[in-house]
C-alpha positions in Angstrom: 152.1 104.1 195.3 151.0 104.1 199.0 148.2 106.7 199.5 148.6 107.1 203.3 151.6 107.0 205.6 151.0 105.9 209.2 153.5 106.5 212.0 153.5 104.1 215.0 155.1 105.4 218.2 155.6 103.2 221.2 158.6 102.5 223.5 157.9 98.8 223.4 159.2 97.1 220.2 156.8 94.2 220.6 153.9 96.6 220.5 155.2 98.2 217.3 155.7 94.8 215.7 152.1 93.8 216.6 150.6 97.0 215.2 152.8 96.8 212.0 151.7 93.1 211.6 148.1 94.1 212.0 148.4 96.6 209.1 150.5 94.4 206.8 147.7 93.7 204.4 146.7 97.4 204.0 147.9 99.9 201.4 149.4 102.1 204.2 153.1 102.9 204.4 154.1 102.1 207.9 156.8 103.9 209.8 157.8 103.3 213.5 159.5 105.3 216.3 160.3 104.2 219.9 159.9 107.7 221.4 158.2 111.0 220.9 161.5 112.7 220.1 162.2 110.1 217.3 158.6 110.5 216.1 159.0 114.3 215.7 162.2 113.8 213.6 160.3 111.4 211.3 157.5 113.9 211.0 160.0 116.6 210.0 161.2 114.6 207.0 158.1 112.5 206.0 154.5 113.4 205.0 152.6 111.6 207.8 148.9 111.3 207.5 148.2 109.5 210.8 150.1 109.1 214.1 149.2 106.3 216.5 151.0 106.8 219.8 151.2 105.0 223.1 150.5 107.2 226.2 153.0 105.8 228.7 156.4 106.5 227.3 159.6 107.6 229.1 160.5 111.3 228.7 157.7 112.7 226.6 154.4 111.0 227.1 151.9 110.4 224.4 149.7 113.4 225.1 152.7 115.7 225.2 154.0 114.2 222.0 150.6 114.5 220.2 150.3 118.1 221.3 153.6 118.9 219.6 152.3 117.1 216.5 149.2 119.2 216.5 151.1 122.4 216.9 153.6 121.6 214.2 151.6 119.4 211.8 147.9 120.3 212.4 146.6 118.4 209.5 148.0 115.1 210.7 145.4 112.8 212.4 146.3 111.6 215.9 145.3 108.4 217.8 146.4 107.5 221.3 146.6 104.0 222.9 146.5 103.5 226.6 145.1 101.6 229.5 142.0 102.8 231.3 144.1 104.0 234.2 145.1 107.0 232.1 141.6 107.7 230.8 141.2 111.1 232.6 144.3 112.6 231.1 143.5 111.3 227.6 139.9 112.5 227.7 141.2 116.0 228.5 143.5 115.7 225.5 140.6 114.7 223.3 138.6 117.7 224.6 141.5 120.0 223.8 141.5 118.8 220.3 145.0 117.2 220.5 143.7 113.7 219.8 141.2 112.4 217.3 140.3 109.3 219.3 141.5 107.1 222.2 141.9 103.4 221.8 142.3 101.1 224.9 145.1 98.7 225.4 144.9 95.9 224.7 143.0 96.8 221.6 140.4 95.0 219.5 142.0 94.5 216.1 138.8 95.2 214.1 137.9 98.3 216.1 141.4 99.7 215.7 141.5 99.1 212.0 138.0 100.7 211.6 139.1 103.7 213.6 142.2 104.1 211.5 140.2 103.8 208.3 137.7 106.4 209.5 140.5 108.8 210.6 142.1 108.7 207.2 138.7 109.1 205.5 138.1 112.2 207.6 141.6 113.5 206.7 140.9 113.0 203.0 137.6 114.8 203.3 139.3 117.7 205.1 142.0 117.9 202.5 139.5 117.8 199.7 137.4 120.6 201.3 140.6 122.7 201.8 141.5 122.1 198.1 138.0 123.1 197.0 138.0 126.2 199.2 141.4 127.2 197.8 140.1 126.7 194.2 137.0 128.7 195.1 139.1 131.5 196.5 141.3 131.5 193.3 138.3 131.6 191.1 136.7 134.4 193.2 139.9 136.3 192.9 140.0 135.8 189.1 136.4 136.8 188.9 137.1 140.0 190.9 140.0 140.8 188.6 137.9 140.1 185.5 135.1 142.3 186.9 137.5 145.1 187.7 138.9 144.8 184.2 135.4 144.9 182.6 134.4 147.9 184.8 137.6 149.7 183.7 136.9 148.8 180.0 133.3 149.8 180.3 134.3 153.1 182.0 136.8 153.9 179.3 134.3 152.9 176.6 131.7 155.1 178.2 134.1 158.0 178.2 135.0 157.4 174.6 131.3 157.3 173.6 130.6 160.5 175.6 133.5 162.2 173.9 132.2 161.0 170.4 128.7 162.1 171.3 129.9 165.6 172.3 131.9 165.8 169.0 128.9 164.6 167.1 126.7 167.2 168.8 129.2 170.0 167.9 129.3 168.7 164.3 125.5 168.9 164.1 125.5 172.5 165.4 128.2 173.4 162.9 126.2 171.9 160.1 123.1 173.7 161.2 124.9 177.0 161.1 126.3 176.5 157.6 124.5 178.4 154.8 124.1 175.1 152.9 121.5 172.3 153.1 122.8 168.9 154.1 120.8 165.7 153.6 122.2 162.3 154.6 120.7 159.3 152.8 121.6 155.6 153.2 121.8 153.1 150.3 118.0 152.4 150.6 117.2 156.0 150.1 116.2 156.4 153.8 116.8 159.8 155.3 119.5 159.5 158.1 120.2 163.2 158.7 119.1 166.7 157.8 120.3 170.1 159.0 118.3 173.2 159.7 119.4 175.1 156.6 117.9 172.4 154.3 114.6 174.2 154.6 116.1 177.1 152.6 116.5 174.9 149.6 113.6 172.3 149.5 110.3 171.7 151.2 111.0 169.7 154.3 107.4 169.4 155.5 107.4 165.7 154.6 111.0 165.0 155.5 112.2 163.4 158.7 114.8 160.9 159.7 113.6 157.5 158.6 111.4 158.8 155.7 111.8 157.7 152.1 113.8 160.3 150.1 112.4 159.0 146.8 109.0 160.2 147.9 109.9 163.9 148.0 113.0 164.5 145.9 112.9 165.4 142.3 113.9 162.8 139.8 116.9 164.9 138.7 118.3 164.8 142.3 117.5 161.1 142.6 119.4 160.3 139.5 122.6 161.8 140.7 122.1 160.1 144.0 121.9 156.8 142.1 125.0 157.7 140.2 126.9 158.5 143.4 125.9 155.2 144.9 127.2 153.4 141.8 130.6 155.0 142.0 131.8 155.7 145.6 135.0 157.3 144.3 133.4 160.2 142.5 131.2 163.2 143.5 128.3 164.0 141.3 126.6 167.3 141.0 123.8 169.2 139.2 122.0 172.6 139.0 118.4 172.8 140.1 116.2 175.9 140.6 118.9 178.3 141.6 120.8 175.7 143.7 123.9 173.7 143.1 123.5 170.1 144.4 126.5 167.9 145.2 126.2 164.2 146.0 129.2 162.8 147.9 129.2 159.0 148.2 130.2 157.3 151.4 132.5 154.3 151.6 131.3 150.8 151.0 128.1 152.2 149.4 126.7 153.1 152.8 124.9 156.1 151.4 125.4 159.6 150.2 125.6 163.2 151.5 123.5 165.5 149.5 124.6 169.1 149.8 122.5 172.1 148.5 124.4 175.3 147.8 122.8 178.5 146.7 124.4 180.0 143.6 124.4 183.4 145.2 126.5 182.1 148.0 129.4 180.8 145.9 129.1 182.7 142.7 130.4 180.5 139.9 130.7 176.9 141.1 132.9 174.3 139.4 131.4 170.8 139.7 133.5 167.7 140.3 132.5 166.2 136.8 133.2 169.4 134.9 136.7 170.0 133.5 
């Protein structure tokens, strides 16, 4: 498959044949036109990478033709062939950006082919840069969308955490107001939570979150904690020094909630393991 397509425009058929013969051994697809009007029609239906046009042509001259090419097909590279008598007009066209380069007539075959090669290399580089820029823009857009999504998710997560923290703070206040002592212990017998009313039931001078419950709880209480840890589907209770103690196991043996209830507060208490 031909990588590049080159359009040759000249009103002299012999010139077109010479140019076409010069490029016969290249991998370019060669198309020809004998006027600027015919060249524009070809450009409308073909993907042309490079146009080589004569300057002196009847009707539309080469500079006028290449200006239309630039306006309608700005990515197409443009070369113009002419005698030195037309140099001033062609230099103006080059300065206006309508023409990539001017080649004199008659041309030097090697110089012309080198110029064609370099023009197409520049086109490839421009197209590659455009492609990379577009890919960069797409990736930046995707990154912006991802960032916006993450910010939204983080914002929602923050709101959820704030809501849960408020609920937890309210729950702690409620537990502190209850006339019962509450002690949260994990599976390693480490204190995770204690409410303010716990001091009404046991000495809490040595108790703090992170302390070892086995260092200050009586063996009778420790034994029911162990029993609760062994069976997460059953509450375990006991009586101790005027208090009723209930151990409620947490799921997956995460720990237990030890509740201390004064007998005077509840009167006669029926324990979970009593019939």
